[in-house]
C-alpha positions as CSV (number, residue, x, y, z in Angstrom):
1,X,161.8,207.8,6.9
2,X,164.0,204.6,5.9
3,X,166.9,203.8,8.3
4,X,170.5,202.5,7.1
5,X,169.2,198.9,7.7
6,X,166.4,199.2,5.4
7,X,167.6,201.4,2.7
8,X,167.9,199.4,-0.5
9,X,168.0,199.8,-4.3
10,X,164.5,201.0,-4.1
11,X,164.9,204.3,-2.2
12,X,162.0,206.5,-1.8
13,X,162.1,210.0,-3.4
14,X,162.7,213.1,-1.4
15,X,159.7,215.2,-0.6
16,X,160.5,217.7,-3.4
17,X,160.1,216.2,-6.8
18,X,160.8,219.6,-8.6
19,X,164.2,219.4,-6.8
20,X,165.0,216.1,-7.4
21,X,164.2,216.0,-11.1
22,X,166.0,219.3,-12.0
23,X,169.8,218.6,-11.0
24,X,172.0,221.3,-12.7
25,X,175.2,220.7,-14.4
26,X,177.6,220.3,-11.6
27,X,179.8,217.7,-10.0
28,X,176.8,216.4,-7.9
29,X,175.1,215.6,-10.9
30,X,177.8,213.7,-12.3
31,X,177.7,211.6,-9.0
32,X,174.1,211.1,-9.2
33,X,174.6,209.9,-12.8
34,X,177.4,207.7,-12.0
35,X,175.5,206.3,-9.0
36,X,172.2,205.5,-11.0
37,X,174.5,203.8,-13.7
38,X,175.9,201.5,-11.2
39,X,174.2,198.2,-11.8
40,X,175.3,196.9,-8.4
41,X,173.1,199.2,-6.7
42,X,173.2,202.5,-8.1
43,X,169.6,203.3,-6.8
44,X,171.3,203.6,-3.5
45,X,173.1,207.1,-3.3
46,X,173.2,210.1,-1.2
47,X,170.2,212.0,-2.0
48,X,171.5,215.3,-0.7
49,X,173.4,215.3,-3.9
50,X,170.0,216.6,-5.3
51,X,169.8,219.4,-2.9
52,X,173.3,220.4,-4.0
53,X,172.7,220.0,-7.5
54,X,169.6,221.9,-7.8
55,X,171.4,225.3,-7.2
56,X,174.8,224.7,-7.6
57,X,175.7,228.3,-7.9
58,X,174.5,228.8,-4.4
59,X,175.5,225.4,-2.9
60,X,179.1,225.7,-4.3
61,X,179.8,228.2,-1.3
62,X,178.1,225.6,1.3
63,X,180.4,222.7,0.2
64,X,183.5,225.3,0.3
65,X,182.5,226.6,3.9
66,X,181.9,222.6,5.1
67,X,185.1,221.6,3.9
68,X,187.1,224.8,5.6
69,X,185.1,224.0,8.8
70,X,185.3,220.4,9.0
71,X,188.4,219.4,7.3
72,X,191.2,222.1,7.3
73,X,193.5,222.7,10.0
74,X,192.0,224.2,13.1
75,X,191.9,224.5,16.9
76,X,190.3,221.2,17.3
77,X,191.2,218.1,15.5
78,X,188.7,216.9,12.6
79,X,187.6,213.7,14.5
80,X,186.4,215.9,17.1
81,X,184.7,218.2,14.8
82,X,183.0,215.4,13.2
83,X,181.7,213.9,16.7
84,X,180.2,217.4,17.2
85,X,178.5,217.1,14.1
86,X,177.4,213.4,14.8
87,X,176.1,214.4,18.5
88,X,174.2,217.5,17.0
89,X,172.6,215.6,14.5
90,X,171.6,212.9,17.1
91,X,170.0,215.6,19.1
92,X,167.9,216.7,16.0
93,X,167.4,213.1,15.2
94,X,168.6,213.8,11.7
95,X,169.4,210.1,10.9
96,X,171.3,210.8,7.6
97,X,173.6,213.2,9.0
98,X,174.1,211.1,12.3
99,X,174.8,208.0,10.6
100,X,177.1,209.8,8.0
101,X,179.1,211.7,10.3
102,X,179.4,208.8,12.6
103,X,180.8,206.8,10.1
104,X,183.5,209.5,9.5
105,X,184.2,209.9,13.0
106,X,184.6,206.2,13.5
107,X,187.0,206.1,10.3
108,X,189.0,209.0,11.8
109,X,189.2,207.6,15.3
110,X,189.2,203.8,14.3
111,X,186.5,203.4,17.0
112,X,183.0,202.8,16.0
113,X,181.9,201.8,19.6
114,X,183.1,205.1,21.3
115,X,181.1,207.1,18.7
116,X,178.0,204.9,19.4
117,X,178.5,205.3,23.1
118,X,178.4,209.2,22.6
119,X,175.1,208.9,20.7
120,X,173.6,206.6,23.3
121,X,174.9,208.7,26.5
122,X,177.3,211.2,26.6
123,X,177.7,211.2,30.2
124,X,178.8,207.4,30.5
125,X,180.8,207.6,27.1
126,X,184.4,206.7,27.3
127,X,186.0,210.4,26.4
128,X,187.6,212.9,27.9
129,X,186.1,215.3,30.7
130,X,187.1,218.5,28.3
131,X,185.3,216.6,25.5
132,X,182.2,216.1,27.5
133,X,182.2,219.6,28.7
134,X,182.6,220.7,25.1
135,X,179.5,218.5,23.7
136,X,177.3,219.4,26.6
137,X,177.8,223.3,25.6
138,X,177.1,221.8,21.9
139,X,173.7,220.4,23.4
140,X,172.8,224.0,24.7
141,X,173.9,225.6,21.3
142,X,171.4,223.2,19.6
143,X,168.6,222.9,22.0
144,X,168.8,226.2,23.9
145,X,170.9,228.6,22.2
146,X,168.9,231.9,23.1
147,X,169.9,230.8,26.8
148,X,173.5,230.9,26.2
149,X,175.3,233.6,28.4
150,X,179.0,234.6,29.3
151,X,178.8,232.0,32.1
152,X,178.6,229.3,29.9
153,X,182.1,229.8,28.8
154,X,183.5,229.3,32.1
155,X,183.2,225.5,32.3
156,X,185.0,225.5,28.9
157,X,187.8,227.7,30.2
158,X,187.9,225.3,33.2
159,X,188.7,222.5,31.0
160,X,191.3,224.3,28.8
161,X,189.3,225.3,26.0
162,X,190.1,228.5,24.4
163,X,188.1,230.8,22.5
164,X,189.1,229.9,18.8
165,X,188.2,226.1,20.0
166,X,184.7,227.3,21.4
167,X,184.0,229.2,18.2
168,X,184.9,226.2,16.1
169,X,182.5,224.1,18.2
170,X,179.9,226.7,17.8
171,X,180.2,226.9,14.4
172,X,180.4,223.0,13.4
173,X,177.1,222.8,15.6
174,X,175.5,225.7,13.9
175,X,176.4,224.3,10.3
176,X,174.9,221.0,11.2
177,X,171.7,222.4,12.8
178,X,171.4,223.8,9.2
179,X,172.2,220.7,7.6
180,X,169.7,218.6,9.8
181,X,166.9,220.9,9.1
182,X,167.5,221.2,5.3
183,X,168.1,217.1,5.4
184,X,164.9,216.2,7.5
185,X,162.6,218.8,5.8
186,X,163.4,217.8,2.4
187,X,163.0,213.9,2.9
188,X,166.6,212.8,2.4
189,X,166.7,209.3,3.3
190,X,170.0,207.5,5.1
191,X,171.6,204.8,3.1
192,X,173.0,201.5,4.3
193,X,175.7,201.2,6.7
194,X,178.1,200.0,4.1
195,X,177.3,202.9,1.9
196,X,177.9,205.4,4.9
197,X,181.2,203.5,5.5
198,X,182.2,204.0,1.8
199,X,181.6,207.6,1.6
200,X,183.0,208.2,5.4
201,X,186.4,206.8,4.1
202,X,186.6,209.2,1.2
203,X,185.7,212.2,3.4
204,X,188.3,211.1,6.0
205,X,191.0,211.1,3.2
206,X,189.9,214.2,1.2
207,X,187.5,216.3,2.7
208,X,184.3,217.6,1.2
209,X,185.1,219.7,-1.6
210,X,184.2,218.3,-5.1
């Protein structure tokens, strides 16, 4: 898989040519066409748009769900939801999602170094103990969800997290476990750091609905 450092105007195709070559009329098809028409580097674009454009009657609901979970008001701030998405994606080694949502988190927090510190080592990262507790739980949601019991809620309660916040943390992590597997298995490549940052600024401002 290409990395953000190596992504260029000659991105490799995804693994499913029947999906990549058959986008249906939708806002995502418009984005694909606009990106490819850009002479300054339109060949580098978000290949996830092909997955979303292949069956828009299905993925329109995924887009709305993602917007509601990640962007609309909730019991934990959008920046922490984005950090959960980033951390989940790092655990699943999904480069596209990790880089994408790290950029959104950095945009919201105005602190790229903090986001990278969480990716590198949660235990030494300069975030609140309550946030570390929530991300430790997210790690179990991602790697050992079958082993979660009622007792796993106690450390979260001790740090002041209420059920609504825990519900959101589980939902964000579960959503990105889906996205990570969707992205990795279809061969969607990350783009350059500049491209991720460009889209992060848009997402931080207006969310995920197209």
